[in-house]
C-alpha positions in Angstrom: 204.1 -3.6 4.8 200.6 -2.6 3.0 197.5 -1.8 5.3 194.7 -4.3 5.3 192.0 -2.1 3.3 194.7 -1.7 0.7 195.4 -5.2 0.9 192.1 -6.3 0.7 191.8 -4.0 -2.4 194.5 -5.6 -4.4 193.2 -9.0 -3.7 190.1 -7.5 -5.5 191.8 -6.6 -8.5 194.4 -8.9 -9.2 195.0 -12.5 -9.0 196.4 -13.6 -5.1 198.0 -16.5 -3.7 197.9 -18.1 -0.3 200.2 -20.4 0.4 202.4 -22.3 3.1 202.9 -25.8 5.1 199.8 -27.0 6.5 200.9 -26.9 10.3 203.4 -25.1 11.8 205.8 -27.7 12.2 209.1 -25.8 12.8 210.3 -22.4 12.3 212.8 -23.2 9.7 210.5 -25.4 7.7 208.1 -22.0 7.8 211.0 -20.0 6.7 212.0 -21.7 4.0 208.7 -22.4 2.5 207.7 -18.5 2.8 211.3 -17.2 1.4 210.9 -19.3 -1.5 207.3 -19.2 -2.4 207.7 -15.1 -2.2 210.5 -15.3 -4.7 207.9 -17.2 -6.7 205.2 -15.2 -6.6 207.2 -11.6 -7.2 208.5 -13.5 -10.3 204.9 -14.1 -11.6 203.6 -11.3 -10.0 201.0 -12.7 -8.0 199.8 -10.6 -4.6 201.0 -13.7 -1.8 200.0 -14.0 1.4 201.5 -16.7 3.7 199.6 -19.3 5.6 200.0 -21.7 8.1 198.3 -22.9 11.0 199.6 -22.5 14.6 196.6 -25.4 15.8 194.9 -27.8 13.3 192.1 -28.3 16.0 190.3 -30.4 13.4 192.4 -33.4 13.0 190.7 -37.0 12.8 192.7 -38.6 15.8 193.8 -37.1 19.0 197.1 -38.3 18.6 197.6 -36.1 15.5 200.1 -33.6 15.3 198.4 -30.1 15.8 201.0 -27.4 15.9 202.7 -25.0 18.2 199.8 -23.4 19.7 199.1 -20.3 19.8 201.5 -18.4 21.4 204.7 -19.9 19.9 202.6 -20.3 16.8 202.2 -16.6 16.4 206.0 -15.5 17.4 206.8 -17.6 14.4 204.2 -16.1 11.9 205.3 -12.5 13.1 209.0 -13.5 12.4 208.0 -14.6 8.7 205.7 -11.0 8.7 208.7 -8.9 9.6 211.5 -10.9 8.0 210.0 -11.4 4.9 207.4 -8.4 4.6 204.7 -10.8 3.8 200.9 -10.4 4.8 199.8 -13.6 7.0 197.1 -15.6 7.1 196.0 -18.5 10.0 193.0 -20.3 11.1 190.8 -19.9 14.0 189.1 -22.1 15.5 187.4 -20.6 18.6 185.9 -16.9 19.2 188.4 -15.8 21.8 191.2 -16.3 19.5 190.3 -13.8 17.0 192.0 -10.7 18.8 195.5 -12.0 19.9 195.9 -13.7 16.3 194.8 -10.2 14.8 197.7 -8.5 16.4 199.9 -10.4 13.6 197.2 -11.8 11.1 196.3 -9.7 8.2 193.6 -12.0 7.1 191.9 -14.6 9.6 190.6 -18.1 8.1 187.4 -19.6 9.3 187.7 -23.3 8.9 185.0 -24.8 6.4 183.1 -27.6 9.3 182.8 -23.8 11.7 182.0 -21.5 8.8 178.3 -21.4 10.2 179.4 -20.4 13.9 178.1 -17.1 14.6 180.1 -15.9 17.5 183.5 -17.2 15.6 182.3 -15.2 12.3 181.4 -11.9 14.6 184.8 -12.0 16.6 186.5 -12.4 13.4 184.6 -9.5 11.7 185.2 -7.1 14.8 189.4 -7.3 14.4 188.4 -5.3 11.0 190.9 -7.9 9.3 189.9 -9.6 6.1 187.8 -12.6 6.6 188.2 -15.8 4.6 185.4 -18.0 5.2 185.9 -21.9 3.9 182.8 -23.0 2.2 181.5 -26.2 4.7 181.9 -29.6 2.5 177.8 -29.8 3.5 177.0 -26.4 2.1 176.0 -25.4 -1.7 177.4 -22.1 -2.7 174.4 -19.9 -2.5 174.3 -20.5 1.0 177.3 -18.7 1.6 175.3 -15.5 1.6 174.5 -16.1 5.1 178.3 -16.8 6.5 178.9 -13.6 4.7 176.0 -11.9 6.0 176.7 -12.2 9.5 180.2 -10.9 9.1 179.1 -8.0 6.8 176.4 -7.5 9.6 179.2 -7.3 12.2 180.5 -4.1 10.5 183.3 -5.8 8.1 182.8 -6.2 4.3 186.4 -7.3 3.8 185.4 -11.0 2.6 186.9 -13.5 1.2 185.1 -17.2 0.3 186.4 -20.0 -0.6 185.7 -23.4 -2.5 187.1 -26.6 -1.0 184.7 -29.4 -2.5 181.7 -31.0 -1.4 181.8 -34.0 0.9 179.0 -36.7 -0.4 180.1 -39.5 1.8 182.1 -41.7 -0.5 185.2 -40.8 0.6 186.2 -38.4 -1.4 185.6 -34.8 -2.3 183.9 -33.8 -5.2 184.4 -29.7 -6.6 181.5 -28.4 -8.6 182.8 -25.4 -10.5 179.5 -23.6 -10.5 179.8 -23.1 -7.0 182.4 -20.7 -7.7 179.8 -18.8 -10.1 177.2 -18.6 -7.6 179.8 -17.3 -4.6 180.9 -14.9 -7.0 177.5 -13.1 -7.3 177.9 -12.1 -4.1 180.8 -9.3 -4.8 183.3 -10.7 -3.1 186.4 -12.4 -4.0 186.2 -16.0 -4.3 189.4 -18.2 -3.5 189.9 -21.8 -4.9 191.4 -24.4 -2.4 193.4 -26.6 -4.3 195.1 -28.7 -2.4 192.3 -29.3 0.4 190.1 -30.2 -2.8 192.0 -33.3 -3.6 191.4 -34.7 -0.2 189.9 -38.3 0.8 188.5 -38.0 4.1 187.8 -40.8 6.0 190.4 -42.6 5.3 191.7 -43.9 8.4 193.5 -41.9 11.1 194.4 -39.3 8.9 193.0 -38.3 5.4 194.1 -39.5 2.2 194.7 -37.4 -0.9 195.4 -36.9 -4.4 197.7 -34.1 -4.9 198.5 -35.0 -8.5 195.0 -33.9 -9.4 195.9 -30.2 -8.1 197.2 -28.8 -11.1 193.8 -29.5 -13.3 191.6 -28.3 -10.5 193.6 -25.0 -10.4 193.1 -24.9 -14.0 189.6 -25.3 -13.9 188.9 -23.0 -11.2 190.9 -20.4 -13.1 188.7 -21.0 -16.5 185.6 -20.3 -14.5 186.5 -16.9 -13.0 188.3 -17.7 -9.6 189.9 -14.6 -7.9 192.8 -16.3 -6.0 194.5 -19.8 -5.2 194.7 -21.7 -1.8 197.5 -24.2 -1.9 199.5 -26.1 0.9 202.8 -26.4 0.0 205.9 -28.9 1.8 209.5 -29.2 0.7 208.6 -33.2 1.2 204.7 -33.5 1.9 205.6 -37.4 2.7 207.3 -36.4 6.0 204.8 -33.6 7.1 203.0 -33.7 10.1 199.8 -32.7 8.7 198.0 -33.2 5.6 200.9 -34.9 3.9 199.2 -36.6 1.7 197.4 -33.6 -0.3 200.1 -31.0 -0.2 202.4 -30.3 -3.4 206.0 -30.6 -3.3 207.5 -27.3 -3.1 210.1 -27.6 -6.0 207.6 -28.0 -8.3 205.1 -25.3 -7.4 206.7 -22.7 -9.6 205.6 -24.6 -12.7 201.9 -25.3 -11.5 201.4 -21.5 -10.8 203.2 -20.6 -14.0 200.9 -22.8 -15.9 197.8 -21.0 -14.5 
């Protein structure tokens, strides 16, 4: 397995992919997606980091599925890492999670709504793992300098910034691709969260989405020089327990990536 510094250097040098099911629904599902997307990424010569969440702590409704939790989730992610020799990225929502998650994950992801949380950013930075900071739906790209600077001042410059759309209060996200250009000026790799950018928040107990826009958003991001792509992928999004309305189908994923 490649070490963390070498992995970050690879992400700076060639296009990369963060992909997997939104939440860990089961071990079998996670293993299926990891195996298939690894084959696709190898065929297309893309650096692939497997993504899934052990806890979706920001669901709209209290009754929504969140995942298996920290201990079981990390066990499953570690199995993916060992069996398929894949680096791992997963979310953390509280600062105490950073250290145990870093025992398995190669990249810690800061959710968009939490990207200004100083303690969370500093805890992630101190693990010395790559830190992927998602841009908040309420922030301008230029303001992402400050979350990145918190991580850097805490002693870690292995940073990725991720665009995931801006919420204008109209029940949908809008992607301003000039914000990718702005964030690239900071010198860090910039990733496009394609599937969350198709989201339609505020549509009831769960968010809606328009995943058929995903290929177009990805191509537009590629056109302005984005360094990597984030996709949530599922064999059957209609049956997914989290973010099913945003995810792309596993059986069509290779075509999307090939077109990029």
